[in-house]
N, C-alpha and C positions, 0 to 999 in steps of 0.2 A: 503493499500499499504505499502510494506517495505521501511525502509530508504536506501536511496542510499548507496552503499559500502563507498565510499569515506567520504559522509556526517557522517556515522554512525563510522568510524574510528576516526574522526575529533573529534567528538562529544564525543566520550568513552574517547578518550585520554584526552581532557580537564576535564572531570567529573572524571575521575581516579584519575587525579593529584588533584583535588578538594577535593575527599575523602580521599587522602594520607595527604594532608595538614590540612584538619579538625580533623581528629582523629591521636594523636601522636601514635607511634609504642607501649608505653608503656602501653597505654589504651586500645589496641586492643584485650584484653582478657576479657574485660568488655562492650565495644562497638565496633561497625562497622558499616560502610557505605557501602552498596553494591548497584550494578545497575543491572535492569532488563531491559531487551531489546525487545522489541514487536513492531511489525507493525511499526508504525510511531512516536513511543514514546521512551523515556527512564525514567525509574523510578528510584528515590534515595529511598533507603529504609535502614532504622535504624534497627539493629540486636543487641539485648543482650542476655544473657543469662536468661532462664527462672526463675524467683524468687523461685518457688517449685522445680524445675529439672534444675540445671545449666549445665547439659550435654545437655539440650534442649535450642536452641535459638528461639527467638519471634522475629517476623518481623513486622515494623511498616513503611507504606509509609510516606515518609517526603515530598516529590516534585515529580511534573513529568514535563519533557520537550517536548513538543509535538511540531513536524515537519509538517509544511505545505508545499508538494512538488510545489504546485502550485506558492506558493511566495516565496518558498526557505528562509521562517521565521521561528524561534521557538517561540513557547508561553510556559510561565511559567504557572504552574497550582498547586493549593494546593489542600490537601485530604479534603473532606467533611466527617467526621467520623461518621455520623449517616445513612450514605448510604454505601453499599458496592460498593469499585470501582466506587466512584463518585468523580468527582472533576469540581474545581471553575477555572476560570480564576485569577490569581493574578493580581493586578492593576499596570501594566505595559506593554508597548505597545510590540507586537512581533517584534522580532528582526532578522536580517540576523546572529547578533553579540552574539553569543552564551556566550561569555565571560562577555556581559553586562547582562544576566540574572541569569547567576551565582554569580556577585558581589550582585544583587538584593537578591538572595537566601541567601547569605552568611549574608549581612548587615540586611536583614528581618526587615525592620523598621515598619512593621504592626504586628509582634509578631505572625504570622500564622505558620512558619516552625519550629522555634526554640524556641518557648514560650516566 
């Protein structure tokens, strides 16, 4: 099920602001944070120039925010890198408050997202 339009707009606005805050303008030729929207989730992707061919950018999934339309809550998920497109729940309760999950991503007390 696709994200409701208003929910998608609010989430995209908050996550776009997070991406802009996280990577300063002066570094955006070296690293970027981008969003991919699909069905009921938004994936945060880190992109960088490929080390062998800097004209091509590589993408690495960082985090996924999955929306549950039944409860109106968001869950934060971390990637499992030994499986293609596999995700596991991050140890924080799903919340209606997306800002709470963005703060957990930013603080990353478990070292899952930012190492």
